[in-house]
C-alpha positions in Angstrom: 245.1 73.4 54.6 246.0 74.8 58.0 249.2 74.5 60.1 249.3 72.7 63.4 250.0 75.1 66.2 253.3 74.7 68.1 251.6 73.0 71.0 249.7 70.6 68.7 253.0 69.8 67.0 254.8 69.1 70.3 252.1 66.6 71.1 252.9 65.0 67.8 256.7 65.1 68.2 256.5 63.5 71.6 255.1 60.3 70.2 257.7 57.4 70.2 257.4 53.6 69.9 256.6 53.3 73.6 254.8 56.6 74.1 251.5 56.7 72.2 249.9 60.1 72.1 246.3 59.2 71.4 243.5 59.8 73.9 240.7 57.2 74.5 237.0 58.1 74.6 234.4 55.6 75.6 230.6 55.8 75.3 228.4 53.0 76.7 225.2 52.8 74.6 222.0 51.1 75.6 220.2 49.4 72.7 216.4 49.5 73.0 214.7 46.1 72.4 213.1 47.4 69.3 216.5 48.7 68.0 218.4 45.4 67.9 219.2 46.2 64.3 221.6 48.9 65.5 224.9 47.3 64.5 228.3 48.4 63.1 226.8 49.0 59.6 224.1 51.4 61.0 226.7 53.0 63.3 229.0 53.6 60.3 226.0 55.3 58.6 225.4 57.5 61.6 229.1 58.7 61.7 229.2 59.1 57.9 226.1 61.3 58.0 227.7 63.4 60.7 231.2 63.9 59.3 230.3 67.5 58.4 229.8 68.0 62.2 233.0 66.2 63.1 235.5 68.1 60.9 238.7 66.9 62.7 237.8 63.3 61.5 238.5 64.5 58.0 241.9 66.0 58.8 245.0 64.2 57.3 248.5 65.0 58.5 250.9 66.4 55.9 254.6 66.6 56.8 256.8 69.4 55.5 259.8 68.4 53.4 263.0 68.2 55.4 261.0 69.1 58.6 261.3 72.8 57.6 258.3 73.7 59.7 255.5 72.2 61.8 253.2 69.8 59.8 249.8 70.9 58.3 246.3 69.5 58.3 244.8 68.7 54.9 241.3 69.6 56.2 239.0 67.7 53.8 240.1 64.3 52.7 238.4 61.0 52.0 237.6 58.9 55.0 237.4 55.1 54.7 234.8 54.3 57.4 235.4 50.5 57.0 239.0 51.2 58.1 238.3 53.8 60.8 235.2 52.1 62.4 236.0 48.5 63.4 234.0 45.7 65.0 234.9 43.9 68.2 233.0 41.4 70.3 233.5 40.4 73.9 232.7 37.0 75.3 229.1 37.3 76.5 228.0 38.6 78.8 230.8 41.1 79.0 231.1 43.5 82.0 233.4 46.3 83.1 236.6 44.3 83.5 236.2 42.6 80.1 235.6 45.9 78.4 238.5 47.5 80.2 240.8 44.8 79.1 239.7 45.2 75.4 240.2 49.0 75.6 243.8 48.4 77.0 244.5 46.3 73.9 243.1 49.1 71.6 245.2 51.7 73.4 248.4 49.6 73.0 249.0 50.4 69.3 249.7 53.8 67.7 247.5 55.4 65.0 248.5 55.3 61.4 249.8 58.7 60.4 249.0 58.1 56.8 245.3 58.3 57.5 243.2 60.7 59.6 244.3 60.3 63.2 241.4 58.5 64.7 239.8 55.1 65.0 236.5 53.9 66.5 235.6 50.4 67.8 232.0 49.2 67.9 232.2 46.6 70.8 229.3 44.2 71.2 228.8 41.4 73.7 228.2 43.7 76.8 225.6 42.6 79.3 222.2 44.3 79.5 221.7 45.1 75.8 224.6 47.5 75.6 227.4 48.2 73.2 230.6 50.3 73.7 231.8 52.8 71.2 235.6 53.4 71.8 237.2 56.3 70.1 241.0 56.6 69.7 241.9 60.1 68.8 245.4 61.7 68.5 246.0 64.4 71.1 247.4 66.6 68.4 243.8 66.8 67.1 242.0 67.9 70.3 242.5 68.6 74.0 239.9 67.8 76.7 237.6 70.7 76.1 237.6 70.2 72.3 237.0 66.5 72.8 234.0 67.2 75.0 232.6 69.5 72.4 233.3 67.0 69.6 231.6 64.3 71.6 228.6 66.6 72.2 228.4 67.3 68.4 228.5 63.6 67.7 225.6 63.1 70.2 223.6 66.1 68.9 224.0 68.0 72.1 225.4 71.2 70.3 224.0 73.1 67.4 225.9 72.1 64.3 226.1 73.0 60.6 223.7 71.5 58.1 225.0 68.7 56.0 226.4 69.6 52.6 228.0 67.7 49.7 231.4 66.1 50.7 234.4 68.2 49.8 237.8 66.7 49.1 240.9 69.0 49.2 243.7 68.1 46.7 247.0 67.0 48.1 249.5 69.9 48.3 252.7 69.8 46.2 256.2 70.0 47.7 256.7 73.6 46.4 253.4 74.7 47.9 254.3 73.2 51.3 257.7 74.9 51.2 256.4 78.3 50.2 253.7 78.2 52.9 256.3 77.2 55.5 258.6 80.0 54.5 255.8 82.6 54.7 254.6 81.2 58.1 258.2 81.4 59.5 258.2 85.1 58.6 254.9 85.6 60.4 256.3 83.7 63.5 259.4 86.0 63.5 257.0 89.0 63.4 255.2 87.6 66.4 258.4 87.0 68.4 258.5 90.5 70.0 255.0 90.0 71.2 255.9 86.7 72.8 258.9 88.2 74.5 256.6 91.1 75.8 254.1 88.5 77.0 256.8 86.6 78.9 258.3 89.8 80.4 254.8 90.9 81.6 254.4 87.5 83.4 257.8 87.8 85.0 257.0 91.3 86.2 253.6 90.2 87.6 255.4 87.5 89.7 257.9 90.1 90.9 255.2 92.6 91.9 253.0 90.1 93.5 252.0 91.0 97.1 252.6 87.4 98.0 256.2 87.6 96.8 255.7 84.5 94.7 258.8 82.5 94.1 259.9 79.8 91.6 258.8 77.2 94.2 255.2 78.2 93.4 255.3 76.9 89.9 257.6 74.0 90.7 257.0 73.0 94.4 259.8 70.5 94.4 261.7 67.9 92.3 259.4 64.9 91.8 260.6 61.9 93.8 261.5 58.6 92.1 258.6 56.2 92.5 257.2 52.9 91.1 255.3 55.1 88.6 258.4 56.6 87.0 260.4 54.4 84.7 260.9 53.7 81.0 257.4 52.8 80.0 256.4 49.8 77.9 254.3 50.0 74.7 251.6 47.9 76.3 248.6 49.7 77.8 246.2 48.6 80.5 242.9 50.4 81.3 240.5 50.5 84.2 237.3 52.4 85.0 235.0 53.1 88.0 231.9 55.1 88.4 230.6 57.3 91.3 227.5 59.4 91.7 228.3 63.1 91.2 225.9 64.0 94.0 228.1 62.0 96.4 231.2 63.9 95.3 229.4 67.3 95.7 228.2 66.3 99.1 231.7 65.4 100.3 233.1 68.6 98.8 230.5 70.8 100.4 230.9 69.1 103.8 234.7 69.4 103.6 234.8 73.0 102.2 236.2 71.9 98.8 235.3 71.8 95.2 234.7 68.8 92.9 238.3 69.2 91.7 239.6 69.2 95.3 237.8 65.9 96.0 239.2 64.3 92.8 242.7 65.4 93.7 242.3 64.2 97.3 240.9 60.7 96.3 243.7 60.4 93.7 246.3 61.4 96.3 244.9 58.9 98.9 244.9 56.1 96.3 248.5 57.0 95.3 249.5 56.9 99.0 248.1 53.4 99.2 250.0 52.3 96.1 253.2 53.9 97.1 253.1 52.1 100.4 252.3 48.8 98.6 255.0 49.1 95.9 257.7 51.4 97.3 257.2 50.9 101.1 257.1 54.6 101.7 254.9 57.5 100.7 256.1 61.1 100.1 254.6 64.1 98.3 254.2 63.7 94.5 254.1 66.2 91.7 251.1 66.0 89.3 250.5 67.9 86.1 246.9 69.0 86.1 245.7 70.3 82.7 244.1 73.8 82.7 242.4 75.2 79.6 242.6 78.8 78.5 240.0 78.4 75.7 236.5 77.1 76.8 234.8 78.1 73.6 231.7 75.8 73.2 232.2 75.6 69.4 235.9 74.6 69.5 236.3 71.0 68.4 240.0 70.8 67.6 243.4 72.1 68.7 245.1 72.3 72.1 244.7 75.3 74.4 245.9 74.1 77.8 248.9 74.1 80.0 249.8 71.9 82.9 249.5 73.2 86.5 252.2 71.6 88.7 250.2 70.6 91.8 251.9 69.0 94.8 250.0 65.9 96.0 250.4 65.4 99.8 250.7 61.6 99.7 252.7 61.7 102.9 249.6 62.8 104.9 247.7 60.0 106.6 244.5 62.0 107.4 242.1 62.2 104.5 240.7 65.6 105.5 244.2 67.0 105.8 245.0 65.6 102.4 241.9 67.3 100.9 242.7 70.7 102.5 246.3 70.5 101.4 245.2 69.6 97.8 243.0 72.6 97.8 245.8 74.9 99.0 248.3 73.5 96.5 245.8 73.8 93.6 245.1 77.4 94.5 248.8 78.2 94.6 249.3 76.5 91.2 246.4 78.5 89.7 247.8 81.7 91.0 251.1 80.9 89.3 249.2 79.9 86.1 247.6 83.4 85.9 250.6 85.4 87.1 253.1 83.9 84.7 250.6 83.8 81.8 248.5 80.8 80.8 249.7 80.9 77.2 253.4 81.1 78.0 254.3 77.5 77.1 251.9 77.4 74.2 253.4 80.6 72.6 257.0 79.5 72.9 256.2 76.0 71.5 255.7 77.6 68.1 259.4 78.2 67.9 260.5 74.6 68.8 262.4 73.1 65.8 260.7 69.8 64.6 263.7 67.6 64.2 265.4 68.6 67.4 262.2 68.3 69.4 261.5 64.9 68.0 265.1 63.8 68.9 264.7 65.1 72.5 261.5 63.1 73.0 263.0 60.0 71.6 265.9 60.4 74.1 263.5 61.1 77.0 261.2 58.2 76.3 264.2 55.8 76.2 265.5 56.8 79.6 264.9 54.5 82.5 264.6 56.5 85.7 263.1 59.5 87.4 261.1 62.0 85.4 262.5 65.4 86.3 259.3 67.2 85.6 256.4 65.3 87.1 255.2 62.0 88.6 252.0 61.7 86.7 249.2 63.6 85.0 245.7 63.9 86.6 242.8 65.5 84.6 239.3 66.5 85.6 237.1 67.4 82.6 233.5 68.6 82.8 231.6 66.5 80.3 228.0 66.8 78.9 225.3 67.7 81.4 222.5 66.0 79.5 222.2 62.5 78.1 223.3 62.0 74.6 222.1 59.6 71.9 223.8 57.9 69.0 221.6 56.7 66.2 218.6 57.1 68.6 220.3 54.9 71.3 220.9 56.3 74.8 224.4 56.9 75.9 224.5 55.8 79.6 228.1 56.4 80.5 231.2 58.2 79.2 234.8 57.6 80.0 238.0 59.3 78.8 241.7 59.1 79.4 244.7 61.0 78.2 248.1 59.4 77.1 251.0 58.3 79.2 254.0 60.6 79.0 257.7 59.7 78.9 258.9 58.3 82.2 255.4 58.2 83.7 253.4 54.9 83.7 250.1 56.2 85.1 247.4 58.6 84.0 244.2 59.4 85.9 241.4 61.1 84.0 238.0 61.9 85.4 235.0 63.0 83.4 231.6 64.1 84.7 228.6 63.1 82.7 225.1 64.1 83.7 224.9 62.8 87.3 228.0 60.6 87.2 231.7 61.0 88.0 233.5 58.5 85.7 237.1 57.5 86.5 239.5 56.2 83.9 243.0 55.0 84.6 245.7 54.1 82.0 248.9 52.4 82.9 251.7 50.6 80.9 252.5 47.0 81.3 255.0 47.4 84.1 253.7 50.0 86.6 251.1 48.0 88.5 249.9 44.3 88.5 246.3 45.4 87.7 245.1 48.9 86.8 242.0 48.3 88.8 244.2 48.6 91.9 244.2 52.3 91.2 240.4 52.7 90.7 239.6 50.5 93.7 242.0 52.5 95.8 240.4 55.8 94.7 236.9 54.5 95.6 238.2 53.2 98.9 239.8 56.5 99.7 236.6 58.4 98.8 234.7 56.3 101.3 237.4 57.0 103.9 237.1 60.7 103.2 233.3 60.5 103.7 233.8 58.7 106.9 236.2 61.3 108.2 233.8 64.0 107.2 231.0 62.4 109.1 229.0 61.4 106.0 227.5 58.0 105.4 229.9 55.5 103.9 227.1 54.1 101.8 227.6 55.2 98.2 224.8 56.0 95.9 224.2 53.2 93.4 224.5 54.5 89.8 221.7 52.5 88.1 223.0 53.3 84.6 226.4 51.6 85.3 227.4 48.6 83.3 227.7 45.2 84.9 230.9 44.8 87.0 232.2 41.7 85.3 
C-alpha cells in the first residue's frame, strides 16, 4: 500500500461527470505477413507476461473512510485482462479518420474506480496490415514522463525487472486505513515548516531578481473568453496528424527557435485561425504548458509536473513574429517556474482537504463561462527515440493526449517518436465542428511558417504513417 501524493489526488478529485481525467496513449502496430496470428488473445498474453514491468497496471484505488485523507494505492491486486484489454474492429480498410473517431468514443467514458485505472483496446481493421493499441490511463497514475517510461517498458526499450511469481496484496481493513491516515497526517504536519520555508525562498528569489520580476511574469493576463472556454460536454472527439521531426528541427534552426518554440508557434497560428473562424476576432491566449521536475528514466508512476502559464500571441498575423514571441514568453514562464520553485504547487497540494477539493471541482466543472486560469493546455513530450515492438510487431507511430480540464474544451498534445512529430487533439462535443480543423490548421500554419522562413513548403512524407482515411 502507498498513498497518492497530493498532486496525484488533486488529479483524481478534479474528475466529474463531464471532466474525465484519463489520458489516451495510441500505438500503431504493423503486423508482419508471417505474424497474422497476432490477435487480441496473443496481445493479452504479451501484456500478462509484462505486468511485472508495468506495476501501475496492478494498482487499485482504495478510498479512506469519511475522506479522512488522500486515497491509497493497493499496489498488487488481481488484474482481469479480459476486462481491461478489449477488442474493437473498424470497417475495413480503416484509416486515420476512422481510428480517430473510434478513439473519441473510447475517451468519452470514465474509468471504473473499482478496478485498476486503465483499459486497453486492440483495434483491428486498419489498412496496410496494422492494428492500433489504445491505452486509457488515469492521470492520477502517471504524468507524461512516467507514461513515456511506462510505454518504453511495455515495448522493451528500458531495462526492467525479471518476471517473478504474481503477488496479490490483501485488501486493507478500515482500522488499518484510519491508523495509516492519522500517522501520515502527523508526518505532513511535520513537513509544513519545510513547505513554508520553500515558499518563502521562492518569494525572496523573485524579490531579489535582477529583472525585478513581477506577478505578471507568472500570470501574464487574465485569459479572455473564447469559443474554447465553456461548460464542457462529456463527449470527446479526437484527431491526429503527423509531421517529420527533421522538418520541425529545420524550421526551428532557421528561425532561431527550439522544437518547443515551433510547437507553440504552430499551435498559436492554428488557434488564431480558429478564433477568427468561430469568434470573429483573435487576441492573446493563455496556455498551461506542463513542465516536469522529475525526469528519472525509471519512474513509471506519479505526477511531478507543474503548469507554466505561457502567453500565446494569437493576435499577431506574422508567423515569424508569433514564433519569436512564443519563444520569449516561454523563456519568461520558465524563469518564473525556477524562481518561484517548481515544486510549489505540488507541495501545497498535499494539504488540500479531499471533500472540499472535490466540491470545488464539481462547482468549477458545472460553470458555463470563462475559465479564470487558462484557455487551454498544450503539451510537448519527448517520446522514445528508437522503434519499439509489441509481441515482435513493429510500433510505427505513437500518439498521446491529456485530459480536458474544467471550462476548457481543447487539449493539444505533441509527442515525438523516433523521426516523427505526432500531434493529438482532444475536444469535447461542443467546441469545434470537427477536431481535424485543429490538426489541419496546425499543419497549414507550419507550412506558412516555413514559407516565411524561406524554407520549401514541401513537407517530408512520413512513410510509416497510417492511411489518411
